[in-house]
N, C-alpha and C positions, 0 to 999 in steps of 0.2 A: 569243794574240798581245798582247791587252790586259795580262794578268798579266805575261806576260815583259817587256813594256815597261816597266810601273811597277817591277818590281824591278830592273831596268837603269837604270832613272833613280835609282833610290835607291842604286844602289851605285857609278854612273858620277859622276852629278852631284849637284845639289841634290835634298835629298829632298823629294817631292810633298806637297803641303798634303793634311793627311787622308789619309795613306798607307794607316793601318790599316783606316780606313772604305773606301777605294777598294778594297783588295785583298779584303776582306770583302765588298763588294758583287759583284766581279768573281768570286770563288770560288762565291757563291750563285748568280749567274747561269750559270756554267759546270755547277754541280751540278743546276741546273733544265733547262738544255738537255739534259743526259745523262739525266737521268730522264725527261723529256718523249719523247726519241728510242728509248731502250732499253727503257722500261718502259711508257708509255702508247701508243705507237704499236703496239708490239706486240699489246697488249690490243686496240686498235681495230681491227686488221687481222684478229684472230682474230674479231671481232665481225661484220666485213665479210664475211669468208669463210663463216662459218657461217650467214649470213643468205643471201647471194648476191644480194640486191637492195638498193637503196639503203634506209637505216633509216628515212628519211622515210616509206615506204610502208608499213612497220609499223604496227599500231595503237599510239595513244598510250601505253597501258597496257601494252603488251609488255615484259618485263622486260629483253630484249637493246636495245631501243631506249632505255629509261629508262638501262640502263648505259653504252650508247654516247654519249647526251647528257651524263650526268655526267662520264665521261671526258673529252669534248670541251671541256666548260665548264672542267673543271680544265686542260687545256692551254692554254685560251684565256687563264686567269688566270696560269699561268706565263709566257707570251709576254709578256702585259702588263706583269709585273713586270720581265722582261728589257728591255723598252722604256723603262719609267721608268728602271731602272737605268743603260740606256746613255745615256739623256739627261743624268742626273745627273753620269755620268762624264764627257760632253762639256762639260756647263757647268763642271765642275772644271779641265777642261783648259783651256777658253777664258780663264778667268780667271787661271791660271798662266802664261800666254802673255803 
């Protein structure tokens, strides 16, 4: 929706300030969301299904727990990027108004 509205604003009205940067940020955010939802989530669910118990109950050195924690950390990092990107876009929008 954000990407479509940016493009519509460019086509219909005055071009948004830093249009290229905004479009790039939104595109990267969308890619991060898709990667997280389609790739990382599937891998996390596979680990959870294979283990059958919460990963916290596994020994800290267990390879499945280590992998789960790594995937979870990567997912959290992607989410943090999306939050920062969203706040940056919101800041640009409020300055344009």
